[in-house]
C-alpha positions in Angstrom: -51.5 -106.7 31.5 -53.2 -103.3 31.4 -56.6 -104.9 31.1 -56.1 -106.9 34.2 -55.0 -103.8 36.2 -58.1 -101.8 35.0 -60.4 -104.7 36.0 -58.7 -105.0 39.4 -59.1 -101.3 40.1 -62.7 -101.4 39.0 -63.4 -104.3 41.3 -61.8 -102.5 44.2 -63.8 -99.3 43.5 -67.0 -101.4 43.3 -66.3 -103.0 46.7 -65.6 -99.6 48.3 -68.9 -98.2 47.0 -70.8 -101.2 48.2 -69.3 -100.7 51.7 -70.3 -97.0 51.7 -73.9 -98.0 50.8 -74.2 -100.5 53.7 -76.7 -99.8 56.4 -74.8 -98.7 59.5 -77.7 -99.3 61.8 -78.3 -102.9 62.9 -82.0 -103.9 62.9 -83.2 -100.4 62.1 -86.8 -101.4 61.6 -86.8 -103.6 64.7 -87.7 -106.7 62.6 -85.3 -109.0 64.3 -87.0 -109.8 67.6 -86.5 -113.1 69.3 -89.2 -112.7 72.0 -92.9 -113.5 72.0 -95.6 -111.1 71.3 -98.6 -111.0 73.6 -102.2 -111.2 72.5 -102.3 -107.4 72.1 -99.4 -107.6 69.6 -96.8 -106.2 72.0 -93.9 -107.3 74.1 -92.4 -105.6 77.1 -88.6 -105.1 77.0 -86.6 -104.2 80.1 -83.0 -103.1 80.4 -81.9 -106.7 80.8 -83.6 -107.8 77.6 -81.5 -109.0 74.6 -84.5 -109.9 72.5 -84.2 -106.9 70.1 -81.1 -107.6 68.0 -78.6 -104.7 67.9 -80.3 -102.5 70.5 -79.8 -101.9 74.2 -82.8 -100.9 76.3 -82.0 -97.9 78.6 -83.8 -96.7 81.7 -87.3 -98.1 82.2 -89.2 -100.6 80.1 -90.3 -100.1 76.5 -92.4 -102.2 74.2 -92.0 -103.6 70.7 -95.2 -104.0 68.8 -96.1 -105.8 65.6 -98.7 -105.2 63.0 -101.5 -106.1 63.5 -102.0 -105.2 67.1 -105.0 -104.4 69.3 -104.1 -100.7 69.2 -104.6 -100.4 65.5 -101.1 -98.9 65.1 -98.8 -99.6 62.1 -95.1 -99.6 61.6 -93.5 -97.0 59.3 -91.2 -99.6 57.8 -91.7 -103.4 58.1 -94.1 -104.8 60.6 -92.5 -104.1 64.0 -92.1 -100.7 65.8 -91.3 -99.3 69.2 -93.5 -97.8 71.9 -91.1 -95.8 74.0 -93.7 -95.2 76.7 -94.0 -99.0 77.2 -96.7 -100.6 79.3 -95.9 -98.7 82.5 -95.5 -95.2 81.1 -93.0 -94.6 83.9 -89.3 -94.9 84.5 -88.2 -91.9 82.4 -85.8 -91.2 80.9 -85.8 -94.4 78.8 -85.2 -95.4 75.3 -82.9 -97.5 73.0 -79.3 -97.1 72.2 -76.9 -98.5 69.6 -73.2 -97.8 69.0 -72.6 -97.0 65.3 -69.2 -97.4 63.6 -67.9 -96.6 60.2 -69.3 -93.0 60.1 -67.4 -90.4 58.1 -67.0 -86.8 59.2 -68.9 -84.5 56.9 -70.9 -87.3 55.3 -74.7 -87.0 55.2 -76.7 -90.0 56.2 -80.3 -90.8 55.6 
């Protein structure tokens, strides 16, 4: 009976640690994009766009780019990245937002 309890507690502890290690940001590297990239390797996203999973476009338009692209720019992680100036370089302020949940006060996140 004691062995069963120890294993059950260990399993619960393992599950809690796995949850704490979960990525709290959805699509943090912008890899889940359901739109179409143009010949330059970019795609314009407006505030009505839902093509970038997990993110809401705020203000003016922005652009998602993929590697390779005609600008010879590369992503820091994965192959997609954001150009917050977009194609028009106007409509400021603009950017991306995402609501995060599950954050713990005093916890450090990377």
